[in-house]
Gaussian input, Z-matrix of N, CA and C with variables (Angstrom, degrees):
# hf/3-21g

backbone

0 1
 N
 C     1     B1
 C     2     B2     1     A1
 N     3     B3     2     A2     1     D1
 C     4     B4     3     A3     2     D2
 C     5     B5     4     A4     3     D3
 N     6     B6     5     A5     4     D4
 C     7     B7     6     A6     5     D5
 C     8     B8     7     A7     6     D6
 N     9     B9     8     A8     7     D7
 C    10    B10     9     A9     8     D8
 C    11    B11    10    A10     9     D9
 N    12    B12    11    A11    10    D10
 C    13    B13    12    A12    11    D11
 C    14    B14    13    A13    12    D12
 N    15    B15    14    A14    13    D13
 C    16    B16    15    A15    14    D14
 C    17    B17    16    A16    15    D15
 N    18    B18    17    A17    16    D16
 C    19    B19    18    A18    17    D17
 C    20    B20    19    A19    18    D18
 N    21    B21    20    A20    19    D19
 C    22    B22    21    A21    20    D20
 C    23    B23    22    A22    21    D21
 N    24    B24    23    A23    22    D22
 C    25    B25    24    A24    23    D23
 C    26    B26    25    A25    24    D24
 N    27    B27    26    A26    25    D25
 C    28    B28    27    A27    26    D26
 C    29    B29    28    A28    27    D27
 N    30    B30    29    A29    28    D28
 C    31    B31    30    A30    29    D29
 C    32    B32    31    A31    30    D30
 N    33    B33    32    A32    31    D31
 C    34    B34    33    A33    32    D32
 C    35    B35    34    A34    33    D33
 N    36    B36    35    A35    34    D34
 C    37    B37    36    A36    35    D35
 C    38    B38    37    A37    36    D36
 N    39    B39    38    A38    37    D37
 C    40    B40    39    A39    38    D38
 C    41    B41    40    A40    39    D39
 N    42    B42    41    A41    40    D40
 C    43    B43    42    A42    41    D41
 C    44    B44    43    A43    42    D42
 N    45    B45    44    A44    43    D43
 C    46    B46    45    A45    44    D44
 C    47    B47    46    A46    45    D45
 N    48    B48    47    A47    46    D46
 C    49    B49    48    A48    47    D47
 C    50    B50    49    A49    48    D48
 N    51    B51    50    A50    49    D49
 C    52    B52    51    A51    50    D50
 C    53    B53    52    A52    51    D51
 N    54    B54    53    A53    52    D52
 C    55    B55    54    A54    53    D53
 C    56    B56    55    A55    54    D54
 N    57    B57    56    A56    55    D55
 C    58    B58    57    A57    56    D56
 C    59    B59    58    A58    57    D57
 N    60    B60    59    A59    58    D58
 C    61    B61    60    A60    59    D59
 C    62    B62    61    A61    60    D60
 N    63    B63    62    A62    61    D61
 C    64    B64    63    A63    62    D62
 C    65    B65    64    A64    63    D63
 N    66    B66    65    A65    64    D64
 C    67    B67    66    A66    65    D65
 C    68    B68    67    A67    66    D66
 N    69    B69    68    A68    67    D67
 C    70    B70    69    A69    68    D68
 C    71    B71    70    A70    69    D69
 N    72    B72    71    A71    70    D70
 C    73    B73    72    A72    71    D71
 C    74    B74    73    A73    72    D72
 N    75    B75    74    A74    73    D73
 C    76    B76    75    A75    74    D74
 C    77    B77    76    A76    75    D75
 N    78    B78    77    A77    76    D76
 C    79    B79    78    A78    77    D77
 C    80    B80    79    A79    78    D78
 N    81    B81    80    A80    79    D79
 C    82    B82    81    A81    80    D80
 C    83    B83    82    A82    81    D81
 N    84    B84    83    A83    82    D82
 C    85    B85    84    A84    83    D83
 C    86    B86    85    A85    84    D84
 N    87    B87    86    A86    85    D85
 C    88    B88    87    A87    86    D86
 C    89    B89    88    A88    87    D87
 N    90    B90    89    A89    88    D88
 C    91    B91    90    A90    89    D89
 C    92    B92    91    A91    90    D90
 N    93    B93    92    A92    91    D91
 C    94    B94    93    A93    92    D92
 C    95    B95    94    A94    93    D93
 N    96    B96    95    A95    94    D94
 C    97    B97    96    A96    95    D95
 C    98    B98    97    A97    96    D96
 N    99    B99    98    A98    97    D97
 C   100   B100    99    A99    98    D98
 C   101   B101   100   A100    99    D99
 N   102   B102   101   A101   100   D100
 C   103   B103   102   A102   101   D101
 C   104   B104   103   A103   102   D102
 N   105   B105   104   A104   103   D103
 C   106   B106   105   A105   104   D104
 C   107   B107   106   A106   105   D105
 N   108   B108   107   A107   106   D106
 C   109   B109   108   A108   107   D107
 C   110   B110   109   A109   108   D108
 N   111   B111   110   A110   109   D109
 C   112   B112   111   A111   110   D110
 C   113   B113   112   A112   111   D111
 N   114   B114   113   A113   112   D112
 C   115   B115   114   A114   113   D113
 C   116   B116   115   A115   114   D114
 N   117   B117   116   A116   115   D115
 C   118   B118   117   A117   116   D116
 C   119   B119   118   A118   117   D117
 N   120   B120   119   A119   118   D118
 C   121   B121   120   A120   119   D119
 C   122   B122   121   A121   120   D120
 N   123   B123   122   A122   121   D121
 C   124   B124   123   A123   122   D122
 C   125   B125   124   A124   123   D123
 N   126   B126   125   A125   124   D124
 C   127   B127   126   A126   125   D125
 C   128   B128   127   A127   126   D126
 N   129   B129   128   A128   127   D127
 C   130   B130   129   A129   128   D128
 C   131   B131   130   A130   129   D129
 N   132   B132   131   A131   130   D130
 C   133   B133   132   A132   131   D131
 C   134   B134   133   A133   132   D132
 N   135   B135   134   A134   133   D133
 C   136   B136   135   A135   134   D134
 C   137   B137   136   A136   135   D135
 N   138   B138   137   A137   136   D136
 C   139   B139   138   A138   137   D137
 C   140   B140   139   A139   138   D138
 N   141   B141   140   A140   139   D139
 C   142   B142   141   A141   140   D140
 C   143   B143   142   A142   141   D141
 N   144   B144   143   A143   142   D142
 C   145   B145   144   A144   143   D143
 C   146   B146   145   A145   144   D144
 N   147   B147   146   A146   145   D145
 C   148   B148   147   A147   146   D146
 C   149   B149   148   A148   147   D147
 N   150   B150   149   A149   148   D148
 C   151   B151   150   A150   149   D149
 C   152   B152   151   A151   150   D150
 N   153   B153   152   A152   151   D151
 C   154   B154   153   A153   152   D152
 C   155   B155   154   A154   153   D153
 N   156   B156   155   A155   154   D154
 C   157   B157   156   A156   155   D155
 C   158   B158   157   A157   156   D156
 N   159   B159   158   A158   157   D157
 C   160   B160   159   A159   158   D158
 C   161   B161   160   A160   159   D159
 N   162   B162   161   A161   160   D160
 C   163   B163   162   A162   161   D161
 C   164   B164   163   A163   162   D162
 N   165   B165   164   A164   163   D163
 C   166   B166   165   A165   164   D164
 C   167   B167   166   A166   165   D165
 N   168   B168   167   A167   166   D166
 C   169   B169   168   A168   167   D167
 C   170   B170   169   A169   168   D168
 N   171   B171   170   A170   169   D169
 C   172   B172   171   A171   170   D170
 C   173   B173   172   A172   171   D171
 N   174   B174   173   A173   172   D172
 C   175   B175   174   A174   173   D173
 C   176   B176   175   A175   174   D174
 N   177   B177   176   A176   175   D175
 C   178   B178   177   A177   176   D176
 C   179   B179   178   A178   177   D177
 N   180   B180   179   A179   178   D178
 C   181   B181   180   A180   179   D179
 C   182   B182   181   A181   180   D180
 N   183   B183   182   A182   181   D181
 C   184   B184   183   A183   182   D182
 C   185   B185   184   A184   183   D183
 N   186   B186   185   A185   184   D184
 C   187   B187   186   A186   185   D185
 C   188   B188   187   A187   186   D186
 N   189   B189   188   A188   187   D187
 C   190   B190   189   A189   188   D188
 C   191   B191   190   A190   189   D189
 N   192   B192   191   A191   190   D190
 C   193   B193   192   A192   191   D191
 C   194   B194   193   A193   192   D192
 N   195   B195   194   A194   193   D193
 C   196   B196   195   A195   194   D194
 C   197   B197   196   A196   195   D195
 N   198   B198   197   A197   196   D196
 C   199   B199   198   A198   197   D197
 C   200   B200   199   A199   198   D198
 N   201   B201   200   A200   199   D199
 C   202   B202   201   A201   200   D200
 C   203   B203   202   A202   201   D201
 N   204   B204   203   A203   202   D202
 C   205   B205   204   A204   203   D203
 C   206   B206   205   A205   204   D204
 N   207   B207   206   A206   205   D205
 C   208   B208   207   A207   206   D206
 C   209   B209   208   A208   207   D207
 N   210   B210   209   A209   208   D208
 C   211   B211   210   A210   209   D209
 C   212   B212   211   A211   210   D210
 N   213   B213   212   A212   211   D211
 C   214   B214   213   A213   212   D212
 C   215   B215   214   A214   213   D213
 N   216   B216   215   A215   214   D214
 C   217   B217   216   A216   215   D215
 C   218   B218   217   A217   216   D216
 N   219   B219   218   A218   217   D217
 C   220   B220   219   A219   218   D218
 C   221   B221   220   A220   219   D219
 N   222   B222   221   A221   220   D220
 C   223   B223   222   A222   221   D221
 C   224   B224   223   A223   222   D222
 N   225   B225   224   A224   223   D223
 C   226   B226   225   A225   224   D224
 C   227   B227   226   A226   225   D225
 N   228   B228   227   A227   226   D226
 C   229   B229   228   A228   227   D227
 C   230   B230   229   A229   228   D228
 N   231   B231   230   A230   229   D229
 C   232   B232   231   A231   230   D230
 C   233   B233   232   A232   231   D231
 N   234   B234   233   A233   232   D232
 C   235   B235   234   A234   233   D233
 C   236   B236   235   A235   234   D234
 N   237   B237   236   A236   235   D235
 C   238   B238   237   A237   236   D236
 C   239   B239   238   A238   237   D237
 N   240   B240   239   A239   238   D238
 C   241   B241   240   A240   239   D239
 C   242   B242   241   A241   240   D240
 N   243   B243   242   A242   241   D241
 C   244   B244   243   A243   242   D242
 C   245   B245   244   A244   243   D243
 N   246   B246   245   A245   244   D244
 C   247   B247   246   A246   245   D245
 C   248   B248   247   A247   246   D246
 N   249   B249   248   A248   247   D247
 C   250   B250   249   A249   248   D248
 C   251   B251   250   A250   249   D249
 N   252   B252   251   A251   250   D250
 C   253   B253   252   A252   251   D251
 C   254   B254   253   A253   252   D252
 N   255   B255   254   A254   253   D253
 C   256   B256   255   A255   254   D254
 C   257   B257   256   A256   255   D255
 N   258   B258   257   A257   256   D256
 C   259   B259   258   A258   257   D257
 C   260   B260   259   A259   258   D258
 N   261   B261   260   A260   259   D259
 C   262   B262   261   A261   260   D260
 C   263   B263   262   A262   261   D261
 N   264   B264   263   A263   262   D262
 C   265   B265   264   A264   263   D263
 C   266   B266   265   A265   264   D264
 N   267   B267   266   A266   265   D265
 C   268   B268   267   A267   266   D266
 C   269   B269   268   A268   267   D267
 N   270   B270   269   A269   268   D268
 C   271   B271   270   A270   269   D269
 C   272   B272   271   A271   270   D270
 N   273   B273   272   A272   271   D271
 C   274   B274   273   A273   272   D272
 C   275   B275   274   A274   273   D273
 N   276   B276   275   A275   274   D274
 C   277   B277   276   A276   275   D275
 C   278   B278   277   A277   276   D276
 N   279   B279   278   A278   277   D277
 C   280   B280   279   A279   278   D278
 C   281   B281   280   A280   279   D279
 N   282   B282   281   A281   280   D280
 C   283   B283   282   A282   281   D281
 C   284   B284   283   A283   282   D282
 N   285   B285   284   A284   283   D283
 C   286   B286   285   A285   284   D284
 C   287   B287   286   A286   285   D285
 N   288   B288   287   A287   286   D286
 C   289   B289   288   A288   287   D287
 C   290   B290   289   A289   288   D288

   B1=1.4389
   B2=1.5234
   B3=1.2981
   B4=1.4628
   B5=1.5207
   B6=1.3246
   B7=1.4483
   B8=1.5165
   B9=1.3103
   B10=1.4521
   B11=1.5173
   B12=1.3307
   B13=1.4494
   B14=1.5244
   B15=1.2972
   B16=1.4576
   B17=1.5250
   B18=1.3005
   B19=1.4577
   B20=1.5191
   B21=1.3336
   B22=1.4630
   B23=1.5262
   B24=1.3118
   B25=1.4509
   B26=1.5184
   B27=1.3260
   B28=1.4617
   B29=1.5165
   B30=1.3305
   B31=1.4559
   B32=1.5229
   B33=1.3213
   B34=1.4548
   B35=1.5167
   B36=1.2897
   B37=1.4717
   B38=1.5170
   B39=1.3182
   B40=1.4521
   B41=1.5217
   B42=1.3091
   B43=1.4511
   B44=1.5105
   B45=1.3120
   B46=1.4627
   B47=1.5342
   B48=1.3354
   B49=1.4698
   B50=1.5232
   B51=1.3240
   B52=1.4531
   B53=1.5199
   B54=1.3249
   B55=1.4540
   B56=1.5222
   B57=1.3285
   B58=1.4579
   B59=1.5132
   B60=1.3105
   B61=1.4598
   B62=1.5238
   B63=1.3302
   B64=1.4572
   B65=1.5188
   B66=1.3116
   B67=1.4632
   B68=1.5187
   B69=1.3330
   B70=1.4620
   B71=1.5139
   B72=1.3333
   B73=1.4608
   B74=1.5267
   B75=1.3206
   B76=1.4557
   B77=1.5202
   B78=1.3046
   B79=1.4652
   B80=1.5236
   B81=1.3169
   B82=1.4589
   B83=1.5273
   B84=1.3137
   B85=1.4631
   B86=1.5186
   B87=1.3195
   B88=1.4557
   B89=1.5209
   B90=1.3205
   B91=1.4610
   B92=1.5213
   B93=1.3160
   B94=1.4628
   B95=1.5240
   B96=1.3363
   B97=1.4621
   B98=1.5219
   B99=1.3235
   B100=1.4660
   B101=1.5310
   B102=1.2984
   B103=1.4689
   B104=1.5212
   B105=1.3206
   B106=1.4610
   B107=1.5239
   B108=1.3110
   B109=1.4552
   B110=1.5301
   B111=1.3078
   B112=1.4671
   B113=1.5232
   B114=1.3183
   B115=1.4565
   B116=1.5177
   B117=1.3338
   B118=1.4687
   B119=1.5274
   B120=1.3378
   B121=1.4680
   B122=1.5361
   B123=1.3252
   B124=1.4669
   B125=1.5240
   B126=1.3268
   B127=1.4657
   B128=1.5302
   B129=1.3412
   B130=1.4743
   B131=1.5306
   B132=1.3267
   B133=1.4593
   B134=1.5324
   B135=1.3291
   B136=1.4677
   B137=1.5236
   B138=1.3286
   B139=1.4654
   B140=1.5320
   B141=1.3129
   B142=1.4735
   B143=1.5298
   B144=1.3294
   B145=1.4617
   B146=1.5261
   B147=1.3201
   B148=1.4668
   B149=1.5224
   B150=1.3218
   B151=1.4649
   B152=1.5259
   B153=1.3272
   B154=1.4686
   B155=1.5329
   B156=1.3184
   B157=1.4707
   B158=1.5315
   B159=1.3196
   B160=1.4732
   B161=1.5322
   B162=1.3266
   B163=1.4703
   B164=1.5276
   B165=1.3227
   B166=1.4610
   B167=1.5280
   B168=1.3334
   B169=1.4673
   B170=1.5293
   B171=1.3242
   B172=1.4628
   B173=1.5276
   B174=1.3163
   B175=1.4603
   B176=1.5216
   B177=1.3308
   B178=1.4619
   B179=1.5239
   B180=1.3301
   B181=1.4588
   B182=1.5211
   B183=1.3236
   B184=1.4602
   B185=1.5261
   B186=1.3235
   B187=1.4579
   B188=1.5227
   B189=1.3358
   B190=1.4587
   B191=1.5147
   B192=1.3229
   B193=1.4650
   B194=1.5146
   B195=1.3280
   B196=1.4616
   B197=1.5251
   B198=1.3079
   B199=1.4546
   B200=1.5147
   B201=1.3170
   B202=1.4638
   B203=1.5289
   B204=1.3426
   B205=1.4688
   B206=1.5306
   B207=1.3381
   B208=1.4628
   B209=1.5263
   B210=1.3548
   B211=1.4603
   B212=1.5255
   B213=1.3342
   B214=1.4604
   B215=1.5280
   B216=1.2985
   B217=1.4637
   B218=1.5290
   B219=1.3314
   B220=1.4661
   B221=1.5284
   B222=1.3225
   B223=1.4672
   B224=1.5189
   B225=1.3347
   B226=1.4579
   B227=1.5161
   B228=1.3186
   B229=1.4639
   B230=1.5295
   B231=1.3205
   B232=1.4636
   B233=1.5235
   B234=1.3207
   B235=1.4710
   B236=1.5261
   B237=1.3344
   B238=1.4701
   B239=1.5226
   B240=1.3272
   B241=1.4647
   B242=1.5232
   B243=1.3335
   B244=1.4707
   B245=1.5202
   B246=1.3227
   B247=1.4686
   B248=1.5247
   B249=1.3230
   B250=1.4682
   B251=1.5225
   B252=1.3403
   B253=1.4604
   B254=1.5226
   B255=1.3302
   B256=1.4636
   B257=1.5166
   B258=1.3270
   B259=1.4656
   B260=1.5110
   B261=1.3235
   B262=1.4654
   B263=1.5249
   B264=1.3336
   B265=1.4657
   B266=1.5266
   B267=1.3269
   B268=1.4689
   B269=1.5186
   B270=1.3294
   B271=1.4541
   B272=1.5331
   B273=1.3274
   B274=1.4660
   B275=1.5276
   B276=1.3106
   B277=1.4700
   B278=1.5243
   B279=1.3186
   B280=1.4695
   B281=1.5179
   B282=1.3217
   B283=1.4594
   B284=1.5216
   B285=1.3242
   B286=1.4618
   B287=1.5199
   B288=1.3297
   B289=1.4593
   B290=1.5011
   A1=107.94
   A2=117.44
   A3=121.14
   A4=109.75
   A5=114.62
   A6=121.32
   A7=107.06
   A8=116.38
   A9=120.36
   A10=108.98
   A11=115.94
   A12=122.73
   A13=107.31
   A14=118.36
   A15=121.38
   A16=111.62
   A17=117.69
   A18=121.53
   A19=113.27
   A20=119.68
   A21=118.13
   A22=111.85
   A23=114.17
   A24=122.98
   A25=107.48
   A26=117.03
   A27=121.77
   A28=108.23
   A29=115.61
   A30=121.48
   A31=108.86
   A32=115.59
   A33=121.22
   A34=107.96
   A35=117.34
   A36=122.20
   A37=107.66
   A38=116.29
   A39=121.25
   A40=106.87
   A41=115.92
   A42=121.11
   A43=111.68
   A44=116.25
   A45=120.59
   A46=113.28
   A47=116.96
   A48=119.74
   A49=111.76
   A50=117.44
   A51=121.36
   A52=111.34
   A53=115.93
   A54=123.13
   A55=110.07
   A56=116.19
   A57=121.09
   A58=109.10
   A59=115.16
   A60=121.22
   A61=108.35
   A62=116.21
   A63=122.90
   A64=108.00
   A65=116.27
   A66=122.34
   A67=107.72
   A68=116.12
   A69=122.03
   A70=108.42
   A71=116.14
   A72=120.30
   A73=111.33
   A74=117.40
   A75=121.18
   A76=114.98
   A77=117.35
   A78=120.68
   A79=112.04
   A80=116.88
   A81=119.85
   A82=110.00
   A83=114.61
   A84=121.41
   A85=107.65
   A86=115.81
   A87=121.44
   A88=108.65
   A89=116.43
   A90=121.42
   A91=107.89
   A92=115.47
   A93=121.00
   A94=109.52
   A95=114.68
   A96=122.26
   A97=107.02
   A98=119.02
   A99=119.86
   A100=110.89
   A101=115.11
   A102=120.95
   A103=110.76
   A104=116.96
   A105=119.58
   A106=112.19
   A107=117.31
   A108=121.44
   A109=109.90
   A110=115.61
   A111=122.22
   A112=109.42
   A113=117.30
   A114=121.00
   A115=113.35
   A116=115.69
   A117=121.26
   A118=114.51
   A119=120.80
   A120=119.86
   A121=114.19
   A122=117.90
   A123=119.71
   A124=111.96
   A125=118.16
   A126=120.55
   A127=113.12
   A128=120.18
   A129=118.43
   A130=113.56
   A131=118.25
   A132=118.93
   A133=110.44
   A134=117.90
   A135=120.24
   A136=109.80
   A137=117.74
   A138=121.50
   A139=110.68
   A140=116.34
   A141=120.87
   A142=110.51
   A143=117.18
   A144=120.90
   A145=110.82
   A146=116.42
   A147=119.85
   A148=110.98
   A149=117.69
   A150=120.99
   A151=110.35
   A152=116.83
   A153=121.10
   A154=109.72
   A155=117.24
   A156=120.83
   A157=111.10
   A158=116.90
   A159=119.80
   A160=111.08
   A161=116.74
   A162=120.26
   A163=109.57
   A164=116.78
   A165=120.74
   A166=109.97
   A167=117.15
   A168=120.31
   A169=110.81
   A170=115.63
   A171=120.95
   A172=111.79
   A173=116.51
   A174=121.29
   A175=113.29
   A176=117.45
   A177=120.14
   A178=114.63
   A179=116.66
   A180=119.31
   A181=113.04
   A182=117.29
   A183=120.52
   A184=109.55
   A185=116.65
   A186=121.21
   A187=108.38
   A188=115.92
   A189=120.68
   A190=112.54
   A191=115.75
   A192=121.71
   A193=108.50
   A194=116.97
   A195=122.36
   A196=107.73
   A197=115.63
   A198=121.14
   A199=114.17
   A200=117.57
   A201=120.29
   A202=111.60
   A203=116.03
   A204=118.53
   A205=111.91
   A206=115.88
   A207=122.16
   A208=112.58
   A209=116.77
   A210=121.17
   A211=110.18
   A212=115.84
   A213=119.33
   A214=110.75
   A215=116.25
   A216=121.72
   A217=110.16
   A218=116.92
   A219=121.17
   A220=112.17
   A221=117.75
   A222=120.10
   A223=109.92
   A224=116.37
   A225=121.24
   A226=115.21
   A227=117.69
   A228=120.75
   A229=110.08
   A230=115.63
   A231=122.48
   A232=111.20
   A233=117.62
   A234=120.45
   A235=110.81
   A236=117.36
   A237=120.31
   A238=111.16
   A239=116.63
   A240=120.37
   A241=110.42
   A242=117.06
   A243=120.96
   A244=111.00
   A245=117.48
   A246=120.89
   A247=109.75
   A248=116.82
   A249=120.85
   A250=110.61
   A251=117.08
   A252=121.22
   A253=110.64
   A254=117.26
   A255=121.13
   A256=112.22
   A257=116.89
   A258=120.89
   A259=112.50
   A260=116.33
   A261=120.24
   A262=109.79
   A263=116.41
   A264=120.43
   A265=110.60
   A266=117.28
   A267=121.01
   A268=110.09
   A269=116.97
   A270=121.08
   A271=110.68
   A272=117.05
   A273=120.75
   A274=111.23
   A275=116.55
   A276=119.02
   A277=111.92
   A278=117.05
   A279=120.66
   A280=112.53
   A281=117.42
   A282=120.88
   A283=115.84
   A284=117.60
   A285=119.26
   A286=113.90
   A287=117.20
   A288=118.08
   A289=111.07
   D1=143.99
   D2=176.26
   D3=-144.48
   D4=157.25
   D5=174.57
   D6=-130.20
   D7=140.20
   D8=178.55
   D9=-116.45
   D10=129.25
   D11=177.65
   D12=-112.98
   D13=169.76
   D14=179.73
   D15=-57.69
   D16=-31.12
   D17=-173.10
   D18=-112.43
   D19=-6.88
   D20=-175.54
   D21=-160.69
   D22=172.00
   D23=176.45
   D24=-130.50
   D25=132.75
   D26=176.79
   D27=-121.62
   D28=130.62
   D29=178.45
   D30=-123.62
   D31=131.25
   D32=174.14
   D33=-106.76
   D34=128.56
   D35=179.82
   D36=-116.56
   D37=116.59
   D38=176.92
   D39=-125.25
   D40=93.44
   D41=-175.94
   D42=-125.52
   D43=-168.13
   D44=-178.06
   D45=-58.20
   D46=-30.94
   D47=-179.19
   D48=-76.98
   D49=-24.08
   D50=-178.01
   D51=137.34
   D52=-158.69
   D53=-173.86
   D54=-113.10
   D55=137.25
   D56=170.15
   D57=-147.74
   D58=161.24
   D59=179.63
   D60=-128.63
   D61=132.07
   D62=175.58
   D63=-111.66
   D64=126.75
   D65=172.97
   D66=-115.40
   D67=124.41
   D68=-179.50
   D69=-122.20
   D70=129.60
   D71=-177.92
   D72=-132.31
   D73=47.48
   D74=174.78
   D75=78.05
   D76=-64.63
   D77=-178.13
   D78=-105.51
   D79=1.29
   D80=178.70
   D81=-153.38
   D82=158.14
   D83=176.67
   D84=-144.69
   D85=152.00
   D86=-177.76
   D87=-143.30
   D88=136.92
   D89=175.47
   D90=-115.43
   D91=130.03
   D92=178.23
   D93=-119.21
   D94=140.78
   D95=177.69
   D96=-126.82
   D97=131.15
   D98=177.81
   D99=-63.66
   D100=151.40
   D101=-179.23
   D102=-85.22
   D103=61.57
   D104=178.02
   D105=-126.78
   D106=7.08
   D107=-176.24
   D108=-104.09
   D109=102.46
   D110=-178.90
   D111=-104.79
   D112=145.04
   D113=174.20
   D114=60.37
   D115=-134.84
   D116=-175.70
   D117=-58.60
   D118=-35.59
   D119=178.39
   D120=-63.00
   D121=-16.69
   D122=178.73
   D123=-72.48
   D124=-28.24
   D125=-176.65
   D126=-66.01
   D127=-49.07
   D128=-179.42
   D129=-63.97
   D130=-36.85
   D131=-178.78
   D132=-74.33
   D133=-33.05
   D134=174.41
   D135=-65.07
   D136=-42.38
   D137=177.80
   D138=-62.02
   D139=-40.36
   D140=178.42
   D141=-64.65
   D142=-42.31
   D143=179.02
   D144=-62.46
   D145=-42.19
   D146=177.92
   D147=-65.40
   D148=-38.20
   D149=177.88
   D150=-62.20
   D151=-45.66
   D152=178.34
   D153=-64.02
   D154=-41.58
   D155=179.75
   D156=-61.41
   D157=-39.87
   D158=178.43
   D159=-66.28
   D160=-36.69
   D161=176.75
   D162=-63.56
   D163=-43.70
   D164=178.80
   D165=-63.01
   D166=-43.18
   D167=177.62
   D168=-57.39
   D169=-48.00
   D170=-178.55
   D171=-62.80
   D172=-44.33
   D173=-174.61
   D174=-75.28
   D175=-28.75
   D176=-172.05
   D177=-113.24
   D178=-20.87
   D179=-174.15
   D180=83.84
   D181=-1.35
   D182=175.45
   D183=-69.56
   D184=154.38
   D185=176.12
   D186=-103.55
   D187=121.93
   D188=-178.55
   D189=-79.09
   D190=146.14
   D191=179.59
   D192=-142.29
   D193=129.17
   D194=176.97
   D195=-91.22
   D196=103.17
   D197=-177.57
   D198=-68.44
   D199=-21.79
   D200=179.89
   D201=-71.28
   D202=-40.04
   D203=179.84
   D204=-108.32
   D205=5.62
   D206=175.06
   D207=56.51
   D208=49.01
   D209=178.52
   D210=-143.00
   D211=148.92
   D212=174.23
   D213=-63.68
   D214=148.60
   D215=177.15
   D216=-59.20
   D217=-33.20
   D218=-178.13
   D219=-58.39
   D220=-27.96
   D221=177.90
   D222=-65.74
   D223=-35.09
   D224=173.39
   D225=70.32
   D226=34.47
   D227=-179.67
   D228=-83.58
   D229=70.65
   D230=-175.50
   D231=-65.06
   D232=-37.25
   D233=-179.52
   D234=-61.58
   D235=-44.27
   D236=178.03
   D237=-65.52
   D238=-38.15
   D239=177.91
   D240=-63.32
   D241=-40.75
   D242=179.79
   D243=-66.86
   D244=-40.96
   D245=178.42
   D246=-62.37
   D247=-44.60
   D248=179.50
   D249=-63.72
   D250=-45.51
   D251=178.08
   D252=-58.95
   D253=-45.56
   D254=179.24
   D255=-61.65
   D256=-39.45
   D257=178.51
   D258=-67.02
   D259=-42.70
   D260=177.80
   D261=-65.55
   D262=-40.79
   D263=178.73
   D264=-61.93
   D265=-42.39
   D266=178.31
   D267=-61.49
   D268=-47.44
   D269=179.73
   D270=-60.61
   D271=-45.59
   D272=-179.54
   D273=-61.71
   D274=-43.86
   D275=-179.54
   D276=-68.51
   D277=-35.31
   D278=179.10
   D279=-73.76
   D280=-32.61
   D281=-171.42
   D282=-109.64
   D283=-18.01
   D284=-174.41
   D285=-113.79
   D286=-5.00
   D287=-179.83
   D288=-112.21

């Protein structure tokens, strides 16, 4: 599902790997993943996020950067991204629920 506004595009992806949201606003894009993926479930959704990020890079010429692991998307360190996502998800579930 997606919605288009005068200034941006938002896409929600809810597939077998999980849920993510892409927000694109012409000169920037952002991918958000809910903090509910612990352990092994974090790997498929991280891989999906990187796949979407590469599509955005290709289509727009923007350079993707994973702020959680402080690396460009081009490096493609999906395993590290999944570990970080799983750790943040664990912390959020332990401390915010």
